[in-house]
C-alpha positions as CSV (number, residue, x, y, z in Angstrom):
1,M,11.1,-10.1,12.3
2,R,8.7,-8.4,10.0
3,K,8.6,-9.9,6.5
4,P,9.1,-7.2,3.8
5,I,6.2,-6.5,1.5
6,I,6.6,-4.9,-1.9
7,A,3.4,-3.9,-3.6
8,G,3.0,-2.4,-7.1
9,N,0.2,0.2,-7.5
10,W,-0.5,0.3,-11.2
11,K,-2.9,3.2,-10.8
12,M,-5.0,3.7,-14.0
13,N,-2.7,1.8,-16.3
14,K,-2.9,-1.4,-18.3
15,T,-5.8,-3.1,-19.9
16,A,-6.7,-6.6,-18.8
17,S,-4.7,-8.2,-21.7
18,E,-1.7,-5.9,-20.9
19,A,-2.0,-6.9,-17.2
20,V,-1.7,-10.5,-18.1
21,A,1.3,-9.9,-20.2
22,L,3.0,-7.9,-17.5
23,I,2.3,-10.6,-14.9
24,N,3.6,-13.4,-17.1
25,E,6.8,-11.4,-17.6
26,L,7.1,-10.7,-13.9
27,K,6.5,-14.2,-12.4
28,P,9.8,-15.8,-13.2
29,L,11.7,-12.6,-12.2
30,V,10.3,-12.7,-8.6
31,A,9.9,-16.4,-8.1
32,D,12.6,-16.5,-5.4
33,A,11.7,-13.2,-3.7
34,K,12.3,-13.0,0.0
35,A,9.6,-10.4,0.3
36,D,5.8,-10.7,0.0
37,V,5.1,-9.5,-3.5
38,V,1.7,-7.9,-4.5
39,V,0.4,-6.3,-7.6
40,C,-2.6,-3.9,-7.6
41,P,-4.1,-3.5,-11.1
42,P,-7.2,-1.4,-11.9
43,A,-10.5,-3.0,-11.0
44,A,-11.3,-3.9,-14.6
45,D,-8.2,-6.1,-14.7
46,L,-8.6,-8.0,-11.5
47,A,-10.3,-11.1,-12.8
48,A,-7.8,-11.6,-15.6
49,A,-4.9,-10.8,-13.2
50,A,-6.2,-13.3,-10.7
51,Q,-6.1,-16.0,-13.3
52,A,-2.6,-15.1,-14.5
53,L,-1.3,-15.0,-10.9
54,S,-2.7,-18.4,-10.0
55,G,-0.1,-20.6,-8.3
56,S,2.6,-17.9,-8.6
57,G,2.8,-16.8,-4.9
58,I,2.3,-13.2,-5.9
59,G,-0.6,-11.6,-4.1
60,L,-3.4,-9.7,-5.7
61,G,-4.5,-6.3,-4.5
62,A,-7.2,-3.8,-5.4
63,Q,-6.8,0.0,-5.4
64,N,-9.9,0.9,-3.5
65,L,-13.2,-0.5,-2.1
66,D,-16.5,0.8,-0.8
67,Y,-17.3,0.5,2.9
68,H,-20.9,-0.6,2.1
69,D,-21.6,-4.3,1.5
70,S,-24.0,-3.6,-1.4
71,G,-26.6,-1.1,-2.6
72,A,-27.2,1.9,-4.8
73,F,-23.5,3.1,-5.0
74,T,-22.9,3.4,-8.8
75,G,-19.4,2.8,-9.8
76,E,-18.2,1.3,-6.5
77,I,-16.9,-2.1,-5.7
78,S,-17.4,-4.0,-2.4
79,A,-15.2,-6.2,-0.3
80,D,-17.2,-9.3,-1.2
81,M,-16.8,-8.6,-4.9
82,L,-13.0,-8.3,-4.4
83,L,-12.9,-11.5,-2.4
84,D,-14.9,-13.4,-5.0
85,L,-12.2,-12.4,-7.6
86,G,-9.4,-13.7,-5.4
87,V,-8.2,-10.3,-4.1
88,Q,-6.2,-10.4,-0.8
89,Y,-5.0,-6.8,-0.4
90,V,-6.6,-3.4,-0.9
91,I,-5.0,0.0,-1.0
92,I,-6.9,2.5,1.1
93,G,-6.6,6.3,1.3
94,H,-4.0,6.8,-1.4
95,S,-3.2,10.5,-1.7
96,E,-4.7,10.6,-5.2
97,R,-8.0,9.2,-3.8
98,R,-7.8,11.9,-1.0
99,E,-7.0,14.7,-3.4
100,Y,-9.2,13.9,-6.5
101,Y,-12.1,11.9,-5.0
102,A,-12.8,13.5,-1.7
103,E,-11.4,10.6,0.4
104,T,-11.3,11.7,4.1
105,D,-9.8,10.4,7.3
106,E,-13.3,9.2,8.2
107,T,-13.9,7.3,5.0
108,V,-10.4,5.8,5.2
109,N,-11.3,4.5,8.6
110,L,-14.6,3.0,7.5
111,K,-12.8,1.3,4.6
112,V,-10.0,-0.1,6.8
113,K,-12.6,-1.6,9.2
114,K,-14.6,-3.1,6.4
115,A,-11.5,-4.6,4.8
116,L,-10.5,-6.2,8.1
117,E,-14.0,-7.4,8.8
118,K,-14.0,-9.2,5.5
119,G,-10.5,-10.7,5.8
120,L,-8.8,-8.4,3.3
121,I,-5.4,-6.9,4.2
122,P,-5.5,-3.1,4.0
123,I,-2.6,-1.1,2.7
124,V,-3.3,2.2,4.4
125,C,-1.6,5.3,3.0
126,V,-0.6,8.3,5.0
127,G,1.7,11.2,4.2
128,E,2.3,14.9,4.2
129,K,2.0,17.6,1.5
130,L,5.0,19.7,0.6
131,E,3.8,22.7,2.5
132,E,3.3,20.6,5.6
133,R,6.8,19.2,5.3
134,E,8.2,22.7,4.9
135,S,6.3,23.9,7.9
136,G,7.9,21.2,10.0
137,V,4.6,19.3,10.9
138,T,5.3,16.0,9.1
139,A,5.3,14.0,12.3
140,E,2.0,15.5,13.5
141,V,0.3,15.0,10.2
142,V,1.3,11.3,9.8
143,R,0.6,10.5,13.5
144,K,-2.9,12.0,13.2
145,Q,-3.7,10.2,9.9
146,T,-2.5,6.9,11.3
147,K,-4.5,7.1,14.5
148,L,-7.6,8.2,12.7
149,A,-7.2,5.4,10.1
150,L,-7.1,2.8,12.9
151,L,-9.8,4.3,15.1
152,G,-11.9,1.6,16.5
153,V,-9.8,-1.2,15.0
154,A,-9.5,-4.2,17.3
155,E,-6.1,-4.7,18.8
156,G,-6.0,-8.3,17.4
157,D,-6.5,-6.9,13.9
158,V,-3.8,-4.3,13.9
159,A,-0.9,-6.6,13.1
160,R,-2.6,-7.5,9.8
161,V,-2.6,-3.8,8.6
162,V,0.1,-2.6,6.3
163,I,0.8,1.1,6.4
164,A,2.4,2.9,3.5
165,Y,4.1,6.2,4.2
166,E,3.9,8.2,1.0
167,P,5.2,11.8,1.2
168,I,2.8,13.4,-1.3
169,W,5.5,15.7,-2.6
170,A,7.6,12.7,-3.7
171,I,4.9,10.7,-5.6
172,G,5.5,10.6,-9.3
173,T,7.9,13.6,-9.1
174,G,11.2,11.6,-9.0
175,K,11.9,13.3,-5.7
176,T,12.4,11.1,-2.7
177,A,13.1,11.6,0.9
178,T,16.5,10.6,2.1
179,A,16.6,7.1,3.5
180,D,17.2,8.5,7.0
181,D,14.3,11.0,6.6
182,A,11.9,8.3,5.4
183,N,13.0,6.0,8.3
184,D,12.5,8.7,10.9
185,T,9.0,9.5,9.7
186,I,8.1,5.8,9.6
187,K,9.3,5.6,13.2
188,E,6.8,8.3,14.0
189,I,4.1,6.3,12.4
190,R,5.1,3.2,14.4
191,A,5.2,5.3,17.6
192,A,1.6,6.5,16.9
193,V,0.4,2.9,16.5
194,K,2.3,2.0,19.8
195,E,0.6,4.8,21.7
196,V,-2.8,3.3,20.9
197,F,-2.1,-0.4,20.6
198,G,1.1,-1.1,22.5
199,S,3.8,-3.5,21.5
200,V,1.8,-5.0,18.6
201,A,3.1,-1.9,16.7
202,D,6.4,-3.8,16.3
203,E,4.6,-6.3,14.2
204,V,3.0,-3.8,11.8
205,R,4.7,-3.6,8.4
206,I,5.2,0.0,7.2
207,Q,6.2,0.6,3.6
208,Y,7.8,3.6,2.0
209,G,5.8,4.9,-1.0
210,G,7.7,7.9,-2.3
211,S,9.2,7.0,-5.6
212,M,11.1,3.9,-4.6
213,N,12.9,2.5,-7.6
214,P,15.7,0.1,-8.6
215,K,18.3,2.7,-7.8
216,N,17.3,3.6,-4.3
217,A,15.5,0.4,-3.1
218,S,18.4,-1.2,-1.4
219,E,19.3,1.9,0.6
220,L,15.8,2.4,1.7
221,M,15.2,-1.3,2.6
222,A,18.4,-1.3,4.7
223,M,16.7,1.1,7.2
224,S,15.5,-0.3,10.5
225,D,11.8,0.5,10.2
226,I,11.2,0.4,6.5
227,D,9.5,-2.9,5.8
228,G,8.8,-2.6,2.0
229,G,7.6,-0.3,-0.7
230,L,4.4,0.8,-2.4
231,I,5.7,1.2,-5.9
232,G,4.1,3.3,-8.6
233,G,5.8,3.9,-11.9
234,A,8.5,1.3,-11.4
235,S,5.8,-1.4,-11.0
236,L,4.7,-1.0,-14.6
237,K,7.8,-2.6,-16.0
238,A,8.5,-6.2,-15.0
239,E,12.3,-5.7,-14.9
240,D,12.2,-2.5,-12.9
241,F,9.7,-3.9,-10.4
242,S,11.6,-7.2,-10.0
243,K,14.8,-5.2,-9.2
244,V,13.0,-3.5,-6.4
245,V,11.5,-6.8,-5.2
246,N,15.0,-8.4,-5.2
247,Y,16.7,-5.4,-3.7
């Protein structure tokens, strides 16, 4: 059985003091969660968030990392820097990173391998654009992104990877795939992992990342292959996020 994992991607929201307040409000609401719970604040909030999360059982994630260990890479943050702050998870290849900051399948792969090398758990994002969905190539797109993200990853490391299926057309729009559609696409992602790595694919947790919220979480989480959610807007309010976590 795969343990569900619900992660909140705060994106570029919340100051450090606001992050602490949100975490303190959230902690009692998810204290009995059956899923792994993760919050992913902006990099500037990570130190304060780590302190606020201490002893809570809630995991701490970052929203990005650089695949270099150190050097002249202004504005970037390395895996070792994240680890030193107490970070356990890192989102890699979010569609906003791909669209606005020139993230490619190649850099996603380099970051996945660096995260695994350093002991971080990557949450790897894959998903199709609206025009790709309307052209009927969703399966091909997510299969390709998945295989390229995991290129060269050791078979023994694959089970540690979390994959987030985020249909780009559903992010922040209020639109969401039907539960059956989301599950079918996640099955395609799992099948792509299985083609390369075999039965370990059954251990890989795959989240849905397309506007999961308190209203649709239980239906989505009832699906056979949906193992959690990567939550955007709903993760910025403790009550809303806790309702998703406690689906």
